[in-house]
TORGU-691109 format. One line per 10 residues: number of its first residue (from 1); their letters; for each residue x, y, z of N, C-alpha, C. Coordinates in steps of 0.2 Angstrom, whole numbers. Each point is the difference from the previous one (the first is absolute). Layout:
BEGIN
NUM) A) X:Y:Z:X:Y:Z:X:Y:Z  ... $
This chain:
BEGIN
1) MKRIKIPIGP) 34:152:122:-2:3:-6:-7:-2:-3  -2:5:-2:-7:-1:-3:-2:-6:-5  -5:-3:0:-1:-6:-4:-5:2:-5  1:-1:-5:-4:1:-7:-1:-6:-3  -6:0:-4:-2:-6:-5:1:2:-7  3:-4:-5:1:1:-6:-4:-6:-4  -2:2:-6:-3:-5:-3:4:-2:-6  1:-7:-1:3:-2:-6:-4:-5:-4  -2:2:-6:-5:-4:-3:-7:2:1  -6:-3:-3:0:-6:-5:4:1:-6 $
11) QHPALKEPIS) 2:6:-3:5:2:-6:5:2:3  6:-2:-2:6:1:3:6:-2:-5  4:5:-3:6:-3:-4:4:-7:3  0:0:6:3:-7:4:-4:-6:0  -6:1:-1:-5:-6:0:0:-3:-8  0:-6:-1:-2:-3:-7:-8:-1:1  -3:-2:5:-8:1:-1:-2:4:7  -8:1:-1:-3:5:5:0:-3:7  3:4:5:-2:-2:8:2:6:2  -3:1:6:0:6:4:3:0:7 $
21) LRITIEGEVI) 7:4:0:3:-2:6:0:8:4  -3:0:6:0:6:5:5:-1:5  7:3:-1:5:0:4:0:5:5  2:-2:7:0:4:4:7:2:2  3:6:-1:8:2:2:1:4:4  7:-1:4:2:5:3:6:2:-4  0:7:-2:7:1:-6:0:-4:-5  5:-5:-1:0:-4:-5:-1:-7:3  -2:-1:5:-1:-6:4:-6:-3:0  -2:-6:-2:-7:-3:-2:-2:-2:8 $
31) KDVDVRLGYN) -5:1:2:-2:-2:7:-7:-4:-1  -4:0:-5:-5:-3:0:-3:-1:-7  -3:-6:-3:-1:-1:-7:-8:-2:0  -5:3:-4:-6:-4:-1:-1:-1:-7  0:-6:-2:-3:-2:-6:-6:0:-2  -2:2:-5:-7:0:-3:0:-4:-8  -5:-3:2:-1:-6:-7:-6:2:-3  -2:-4:-6:-6:0:-3:0:4:-8  5:3:0:1:4:-6:1:-5:-8  1:-5:1:1:-5:-4:-5:-6:-1 $
41) HRGLEKLAES) -5:0:4:-5:-4:1:-5:-2:-6  -1:-6:-2:-2:-3:-6:-6:-5:0  -1:-1:7:-5:-4:1:1:-7:-2  5:-3:0:2:-6:-4:-3:-6:4  -1:0:5:-2:-5:5:-7:-2:-1  -4:7:0:-7:-1:-2:-1:-2:-7  3:4:-5:-1:-4:-7:2:-6:0  5:-4:3:0:-8:0:-6:-4:0  -4:3:5:-6:-3:3:-5:-1:-7  1:4:-5:-5:-1:-5:4:-3:-6 $
51) KTYIQNIYLM) 6:-2:1:2:-3:-6:2:-8:2  1:-5:-5:2:-7:1:6:0:2  3:-6:2:6:-2:3:5:1:-6  -2:-1:-6:5:0:-5:1:7:-2  -6:5:0:0:7:-3:4:4:7  1:-3:6:3:2:4:7:0:1  4:-5:-5:7:0:0:0:7:-3  -3:1:-5:3:7:-4:-1:5:5  -6:0:4:0:6:4:6:0:6  2:-5:2:5:-1:4:7:2:-2 $
61) ERICGICSHS) 1:-2:-6:6:2:-3:0:8:-1  -4:3:0:0:7:-2:-1:4:8  2:-4:6:0:5:6:7:3:-1  5:-4:-3:7:4:1:3:-1:-7  3:3:-3:3:0:-6:8:-3:1  3:1:5:7:-4:2:0:-6:3  -5:-2:5:-1:-5:1:-7:-4:-1  -1:0:-5:-7:-3:-3:-1:-7:1  7:-3:-2:0:-7:2:-2:-4:6  3:4:5:-1:0:7:-7:0:3 $
71) HTTCYVQAVE) -4:3:-3:-8:2:1:-3:-6:-3  2:-2:-6:-3:-6:-5:1:-7:4  6:0:2:2:-6:3:-2:-2:7  -1:6:4:-3:0:7:-8:-2:-2  -3:3:-3:-6:-1:-2:-2:-7:-3  3:-3:-5:-2:-6:-3:2:-6:6  6:1:3:1:-4:5:-6:0:5  -3:4:1:-6:0:4:-6:-3:-1  -1:0:-8:-6:-3:-3:2:-6:-1  7:-2:-1:1:-8:-2:-1:-4:8 $
81) ALLGIEPPRR) 1:4:5:-1:-4:6:-7:0:1  -4:4:-1:-8:-1:0:-2:-5:-4  3:-2:-7:-3:-4:-3:3:-7:0  5:-1:6:4:-5:0:5:-4:-5  3:4:-5:4:-2:-5:7:4:2  4:-5:-4:7:2:0:3:-1:-6  5:7:-3:0:1:-6:6:-7:-1  1:0:-7:6:-5:-2:6:3:2  5:-4:2:7:2:3:3:5:-5  0:-1:-6:3:4:-5:-3:7:-1 $
91) GLYLRTLVSE) -8:-1:2:-2:7:0:3:4:6  0:-4:6:2:5:6:7:1:-1  6:-3:-3:6:3:-2:0:5:-5  -5:1:-4:0:5:-5:-3:7:4  -4:-1:5:-4:4:3:4:4:6  6:-5:1:5:4:5:5:2:-5  1:-2:-5:6:4:-3:-2:7:-3  -7:1:-1:-2:6:-1:0:4:7  -2:-3:5:0:4:7:8:2:1  5:-3:-1:6:3:1:2:5:-5 $
101) LERVHSHLLW) 0:-2:-6:1:7:-6:-5:5:4  -5:-1:1:-4:6:2:4:5:7  4:-6:3:3:3:6:6:4:-2  3:-3:-5:6:3:-4:-1:7:-2  -6:0:-5:-2:6:-3:-2:6:7  -4:-2:3:-1:4:6:5:4:4  4:-5:2:6:2:3:5:5:-3  0:-1:-6:5:5:-5:-3:6:-1  -6:-1:1:-4:7:-1:0:4:6  -1:-4:6:1:3:6:7:3:2 $
111) LGVAAHEAGF) 5:-3:-2:7:2:1:0:6:-4  -1:1:-6:0:6:-5:-3:5:3  -7:-1:4:-3:6:2:3:2:7  2:-5:4:4:3:6:6:3:-3  4:-1:-5:6:3:-1:-2:6:-4  -5:2:-2:-3:6:-2:0:5:6  -5:-3:5:-2:5:5:7:2:5  4:-4:-1:6:2:4:6:4:-3  -2:1:-8:4:4:-3:5:-3:-5  -1:-7:-1:6:-4:-4:-5:-2:-6 $
121) DSLFMYTWRD) 0:5:-4:-4:-3:-7:4:-4:-4  6:0:0:5:-6:-4:-2:-7:1  -1:-1:7:-3:-6:3:-7:-2:-3  -3:6:1:-8:0:-3:0:-4:-6  4:4:-5:1:-1:-7:2:-7:-3  5:-2:5:3:-8:-1:-7:-4:2  -2:0:6:-5:-5:2:-6:1:-5  -2:4:-2:-6:1:-4:1:-3:-8  7:1:-2:2:-4:-7:0:-7:1  2:-2:6:-1:-7:1:-6:-4:1 $
131) RESVMDILEM) -4:5:3:-8:-3:2:-3:-1:-7  2:2:-6:-4:0:-6:3:-8:-3  6:-2:2:1:-8:-2:-4:-5:2  -2:3:8:-5:-5:3:-7:0:-2  -3:7:-3:-6:1:-3:0:-4:-6  5:0:-4:0:-3:-7:0:-7:2  3:-5:5:-1:-6:1:-7:-1:2  -4:4:4:-6:-1:2:-5:2:-7  2:3:-4:-4:1:-6:1:-6:-5  5:-3:0:3:-6:-3:-5:-6:2 $
141) ISGNRVHYAI) 0:-1:6:-4:-5:4:-8:1:0  -3:6:1:-5:0:0:-4:5:-5  3:5:-5:-2:2:-4:-1:8:2  2:1:6:-3:8:3:6:1:5  2:6:0:5:3:4:-1:3:8  -8:0:0:-2:3:6:-4:-5:3  -6:-1:-2:-6:-4:3:2:-6:-5  3:-6:5:2:-6:-5:-5:-4:-2  -6:-1:4:-5:-4:-1:2:-7:-2  4:-2:6:2:-7:-1:-3:-5:4 $
151) NTIGGVRRDI) -3:3:5:-5:-5:5:-6:-2:-3  -2:-5:2:-8:-3:0:-1:-5:4  -7:1:3:-1:-6:6:0:-6:-3  6:-4:4:2:-6:-3:6:-1:-4  4:6:0:8:-1:-2:0:7:-4  4:0:-5:2:5:-4:-2:0:-8  -1:6:-2:-3:-1:-7:5:-1:-6  6:1:2:6:-1:-4:7:-6:0  2:-2:-3:6:-4:0:6:3:-2  6:-3:1:6:3:-4:3:-6:-2 $
161) DENQKSKILE) 5:2:-6:4:-5:-3:7:0:2  3:-4:-5:8:0:3:5:6:-2  -4:4:-6:3:4:-3:0:6:5  -7:2:3:-1:6:5:3:-2:7  1:-7:2:4:-1:6:9:2:-1  1:-1:-6:8:2:-1:0:8:0  -5:4:-2:0:7:-1:-1:2:7  -4:-2:4:-2:2:6:7:0:5  3:-7:0:8:-1:3:5:5:-3  0:2:-7:5:6:-2:-2:6:4 $
171) GIELLKKRTQ) -6:2:0:-2:6:3:2:1:8  -2:-6:4:4:-1:7:6:1:1  2:-3:-6:9:0:1:2:7:1  -2:3:-5:1:8:-1:-2:4:6  -5:0:3:-3:2:6:5:-1:6  2:-7:0:4:-2:5:6:5:1  4:1:-5:6:4:-1:-2:7:2  -6:3:-3:-1:7:2:-2:0:7  -4:-4:3:-1:1:6:5:-1:6  6:-3:-2:6:0:4:2:7:0 $
181) YYTNLGTTEP) -1:4:-6:4:7:1:-4:5:4  -7:-2:-1:-5:5:4:1:-3:7  3:-6:2:0:-1:8:6:4:1  6:0:-3:5:4:3:-1:7:-1  -3:3:-6:-2:6:1:-3:3:5  -7:-4:1:-5:4:5:3:-1:7  5:-5:2:2:-1:7:8:4:1  2:2:-5:6:4:0:1:7:-1  -4:2:-4:0:5:-4:0:7:5  3:3:2:0:5:8:-7:4:1 $
191) TFVARTAGVG) 0:4:-8:-7:4:1:-6:-3:0  -1:-7:-3:-6:-3:0:-1:-3:9  6:-3:1:-1:-3:8:0:6:5  3:4:-1:-2:6:6:-6:4:-1  -5:-1:-6:-6:1:-1:-6:-3:3  3:-6:-1:-6:-5:3:3:-5:7  5:1:3:1:-2:7:-2:3:4  -3:-3:6:-4:3:5:-5:5:-1  -3:-1:-8:-6:3:-1:-6:-4:1  -5:2:2:-7:-5:2:1:-6:3 $
201) VLPKERAIAL) 3:1:6:2:-6:4:-6:-2:3  -1:-8:-1:-5:-4:3:2:-5:4  2:1:8:2:-5:4:-4:-6:-1  5:-6:2:-4:-6:-1:-7:-2:4  0:3:6:-6:-1:4:-5:3:-2  1:6:-4:-5:5:-1:-3:-3:-7  4:-4:-4:-1:-3:-7:-6:-6:2  2:-3:5:-5:-6:3:-6:3:1  1:5:4:-6:3:4:-5:3:-6  2:2:-4:-3:5:-6:-2:-5:-6 $
211) CAVGPTLRAS) 1:-7:2:-1:-5:-6:2:3:-6  6:2:-1:3:1:-7:1:-6:-3  0:0:-8:0:-5:-3:6:0:-5  3:-6:-4:3:1:-5:7:2:0  4:3:-5:6:2:2:1:6:6  -6:4:0:1:5:7:0:-3:6  -3:-6:1:1:-6:5:7:-1:1  3:-3:-6:5:-5:0:7:5:1  -1:6:-1:5:5:0:1:3:8  -4:-3:4:1:2:8:1:-8:3 $
221) GIASDIRKDD) 4:-4:-5:1:-5:4:-3:-7:1  -7:1:-3:-4:-5:2:-1:-5:-7  1:-7:1:0:-4:-5:-6:-3:-2  -5:4:-2:-7:-3:-2:-1:2:-7  -1:-6:-3:-2:0:-8:-5:-5:0  -6:2:-3:-6:-6:-2:3:-6:-4  4:1:-3:3:-5:-6:3:-5:5  3:0:7:2:-3:4:-4:-2:5  -3:5:3:-6:-1:6:-5:-4:-2  -3:1:-5:-7:-4:-4:0:-1:-5 $
231) PYAVYSEMPF) 6:-5:-3:1:0:-8:-7:-1:-4  0:2:-6:-4:-2:-5:1:0:-7  -1:-3:-4:1:-1:-7:6:-6:1  6:2:-2:6:-5:1:5:1:4  -1:6:4:6:3:4:2:-4:6  -3:-5:1:3:-5:5:4:-5:-3  1:0:-7:4:-5:-2:7:4:-2  0:7:0:5:4:-3:5:2:6  7:0:-1:5:3:5:1:7:-1  -2:3:5:1:8:0:1:3:6 $
241) DVCTADTCDV) 2:5:2:2:3:7:-5:6:1  -3:1:6:-3:6:1:6:5:1  -2:6:-3:6:6:0:-1:4:6  3:2:4:0:5:6:5:4:-1  -2:6:4:6:5:3:-1:3:7  5:1:2:-1:3:8:2:7:1  -1:4:-5:2:8:0:-8:3:3  -5:-4:-3:-6:3:2:-2:7:-4  3:3:-5:0:5:-4:-1:0:-7  -2:5:-4:0:0:-6:4:-4:-5 $
251) LGRVVVRVKE) 8:1:4:5:-3:-4:0:-7:1  -3:-3:6:-2:-8:1:-5:-3:-5  -5:5:-2:-5:-1:-5:3:-1:-6  5:3:-2:4:0:-7:2:-6:1  4:-2:5:5:-7:0:-5:-6:-1  -6:0:4:-4:-5:0:-3:-2:-7  -2:5:-5:-2:0:-6:5:-3:-5  6:2:1:5:-1:-4:2:-7:2  1:-3:5:0:-8:2:-5:-2:-3  -7:1:1:-6:-2:-2:1:-2:-7 $
261) LVESYKMIEF) 4:5:-4:1:-2:-8:3:-5:-2  6:-2:3:4:-4:0:-3:-7:2  -4:0:4:-4:-7:3:-5:-1:-5  -4:5:-4:-4:-2:-5:4:-2:-5  5:2:-2:4:-3:-6:1:-7:0  2:-2:7:1:-6:1:-6:-6:0  -5:3:2:-7:-3:0:-2:-1:-8  0:5:-3:-2:0:-8:6:-5:-3  5:0:1:4:-6:-3:-1:-6:2  -2:-2:7:-2:-6:2:-8:-2:-3 $
271) ILENLPSGDV) -3:4:-1:-7:-1:-4:1:-2:-7  4:2:-3:2:-1:-6:3:-6:-1  5:-2:4:4:-6:0:-4:-7:2  -5:2:3:-5:-5:3:-7:0:-1  -2:3:-5:-6:1:-3:-3:-7:-2  -5:-3:4:-2:-6:-2:-4:1:-7  -2:-7:-2:-4:0:-7:-8:-1:3  -4:1:-6:-7:-1:1:-4:6:0  -7:-1:2:-5:7:-2:2:6:3  -2:4:-1:1:9:3:-6:0:5 $
281) KVKASRRVKE) -6:-3:-1:-7:2:2:-4:-7:1  -6:1:5:-5:-6:0:-7:5:-1  -3:-4:-2:-7:3:-1:-3:2:7  -4:7:1:-4:1:6:-7:1:-1  -4:-1:5:-6:1:-1:-1:7:0  -6:4:-2:-1:6:1:-4:2:5  -3:-4:2:-4:1:6:5:-3:7  0:4:5:5:-1:5:-5:-2:8  1:-5:3:-5:-2:5:2:5:5  -5:0:5:-1:4:6:6:-2:4 $
291) GEVVSRYEAP) 4:7:3:7:-1:3:3:7:0  4:0:4:5:6:1:6:-1:1  5:3:-4:8:-2:2:4:8:-1  6:-1:4:3:6:0:7:-4:-2  2:5:-5:8:-3:-4:4:7:1  6:-4:0:6:4:2:6:0:-7  2:5:1:6:0:-6:5:5:2  7:-1:-1:4:5:0:3:3:-5  -5:6:-1:2:5:-6:6:4:1  3:3:-5:6:4:1:0:2:6 $
301) RGENIHYVRS) -6:6:1:-1:5:6:-1:-3:6  0:-8:0:-3:-2:7:-6:-6:-1  -2:-1:6:-6:-5:0:-6:3:-3  -2:-3:-5:-7:1:-3:-6:-5:3  -6:2:1:-5:-4:2:-6:1:-3  -3:-5:-3:-7:0:-2:-3:-4:2  -8:2:2:-4:-4:3:-7:0:-4  -2:-6:0:-5:-2:-6:-6:-4:3  -6:2:1:-5:-4:2:-6:-2:-6  -1:-6:0:-4:-1:-6:-7:-3:3 $
311) NGTDKPERLK) -5:1:-5:-7:-3:2:-2:-5:-5  3:-4:-2:-2:-4:-6:-3:1:-6  1:7:-2:-1:2:-7:8:1:-3  -1:4:-6:6:1:-4:4:7:2  -3:3:5:3:6:2:1:0:7  6:3:4:0:1:5:-4:4:5  -2:-3:5:-4:6:5:5:5:3  6:-2:2:4:6:3:7:-1:-3  3:4:-2:7:0:0:4:6:3  5:-2:3:2:6:4:9:-2:-2 $
321) VRAPTLANYP) 4:7:-1:7:0:-3:2:4:6  6:-2:4:5:3:4:6:0:-3  1:6:-3:7:1:-4:5:1:6  8:0:-2:5:0:5:0:8:1  -1:4:-4:0:6:1:-3:2:6  -6:-1:0:-5:1:6:3:-2:7  3:-6:0:4:-3:5:4:5:2  4:3:-5:6:5:2:0:7:2  -6:1:0:-2:8:2:2:2:7  -3:-5:6:3:2:5:6:1:1 $
331) ATIEMLKNGY) 5:-5:-3:7:0:1:3:6:-4  -4:2:-5:3:6:-3:-1:6:4  -5:1:4:-1:6:5:5:-1:4  2:-6:3:5:-1:5:8:3:-3  0:-2:-7:7:1:-2:1:8:-1  -6:4:-3:0:7:0:1:3:7  -2:-3:5:1:5:7:6:1:0  1:6:3:6:2:3:6:1:-6  -2:0:-6:5:2:-6:-2:6:-2  3:1:-6:1:7:-4:-6:0:-5 $
341) VADIPLVFAA) -3:7:-2:-5:0:-5:3:-2:-7  8:1:0:2:-1:-6:1:-7:-2  0:-5:5:0:-7:0:-7:-4:-2  -6:4:0:-7:-2:-1:1:-4:-6  1:2:-6:0:-4:-7:4:-7:1  5:1:2:6:-6:0:-4:-5:6  -1:2:6:-3:-5:5:-8:-3:-4  -3:5:-2:-7:-4:-3:2:-5:-5  4:3:-5:2:-5:-5:4:-6:1  3:-1:6:4:-4:3:-5:-7:2 $
351) IDPCICCAER) -7:0:0:-5:-5:1:-2:-2:-7  2:4:-5:-3:-2:-7:-7:0:-1  -4:5:3:-6:1:1:-4:-2:-7  -6:-2:0:-5:-1:-7:-6:3:4  -2:6:-1:-5:2:3:-6:-3:-2  -1:0:-7:-6:-2:-2:-1:-8:1  4:-4:2:-1:-6:4:-3:-1:6  3:6:4:-4:0:7:-6:4:0  -3:4:-4:-6:3:0:-5:-5:3  -3:-1:5:-7:-3:0:-5:5:3 $
361) FVEITDNTGY) 1:6:1:-6:2:3:1:8:-2  -6:3:1:0:9:-1:-2:3:7  4:5:1:0:4:5:-6:6:-1  -3:1:3:-6:5:-3:0:7:5  2:5:-2:1:6:3:-6:4:-1  -4:4:5:-6:5:-3:3:7:2  -4:4:-1:3:8:0:1:3:6  0:-5:5:1:3:6:6:-3:3  3:-5:-4:7:-2:2:0:-6:2  -5:-3:3:-2:-6:3:0:-6:-5 $
371) SDILTMNQIK) 5:-6:1:1:-5:-4:-1:-6:4  -2:-4:-5:-2:-7:3:2:-5:-6  2:-7:1:-1:-4:-5:-6:-5:2  -4:0:-5:-6:-3:0:0:-8:-2  -5:-3:2:-1:-8:-2:-4:1:-7  -1:-5:-4:-5:0:-6:-7:2:1  -3:-4:7:-6:2:1:-1:7:2  5:3:4:-2:8:2:1:3:-7  4:-1:-4:0:3:-6:-6:1:-3  -4:-7:-2:-7:-1:-3:-6:5:4 $
381) QRYHSKNINK) 1:-1:7:-4:4:4:0:7:-1  6:3:-1:1:6:-2:-2:2:-6  1:-4:-5:-2:1:-6:-7:1:-3  -4:-4:6:-7:-1:-1:-3:5:4  3:4:4:-4:6:4:-2:5:-4  -5:3:2:-1:7:-3:3:6:1  4:0:5:5:6:2:6:1:-3  1:-5:-5:8:1:-3:-1:0:-7  5:4:-2:0:2:-8:4:-7:-2  -4:-3:-5:2:-7:-3:6:2:-5 $
391) DYIWPL) 1:5:-2:5:3:-5:8:-1:3  0:1:7:6:-1:2:2:-8:4  -4:-4:-1:1:-7:3:4:-4:-5  5:-3:2:4:-4:-5:-4:-7:-1  -1:0:-8:-4:-6:-2:2:-7:0  -3:-3:8:4:-6:1:-5:-5:-3 $
């Protein structure tokens, strides 16, 4: 049978953000996938070099609207390590509290998206209704429903009182009951199970070889979680299980995230029951001594990495972000191969992609069809060349 290539994206109804997929098919079966990135590139890493460490908290929070706290926590942990300071225990507990509330918010959002892609819009409406209650809790704690602005270098910016603690516990109690219903529905409803079981298969050995992260990895039976493997904040003090599934498919990714919701509720209750007294932050120097640090954080989508190199001033010399979506792209290609065209939206949604999180370069294509990924120095050299129209160069 003849192979043909079909483009999906960068603008497509099945994609929530712009990305280009070039799919090679035989009939309805996918034989190869080429992922082309760069449509959401914003030059954040280069911009960070011109901002102070404090200003960069604001910038890092805007890498992503869903996991904004993940990026700021990963970033401030790196700066705190360079400064050699440790936030107060109450500050660390509150930082972890917001981390788990954000995970609940993210997983409920994803469960709704997955249900929608599978044609199960009733579950989509239910989960997004309950997601609102988590966002209300985050607004009560931080003043914001999306970018919480709770982190600062040396701790957190806000404390909580007894009244807020009781309201959080009330909200979590309601969510626990609702999540039990979603667990039963998502794993037993015949149509939903038939649509997700056996779709987007990623065998255990391929998940390891392709360096998948987060729920995508754990749904292939690998019990890997940065909160356990390399604990930060107060995760070493909290009892929780690393959730896995052994089906290696989209249904397994649903099961892992629903299990993680239950574990997050337990951790939130543990934090509020054992919240220590004291300050929530310590003073931090605006200038950071020379050095470099790699910070790791288990975001809702998987392992998030921030690399920070300082030069002794109040601005970083280099800041590099490796978001979990970028790490999961090779695994996504593997999951799509030998599947059907109709499965593309569901399989792609199963990794919970955040395209803007992952965009760290621009692919340049000329009018002959030749394309290349250029370094910053190469872009500068081309820009200063007399033989190029500067109106068509991305202003980096």
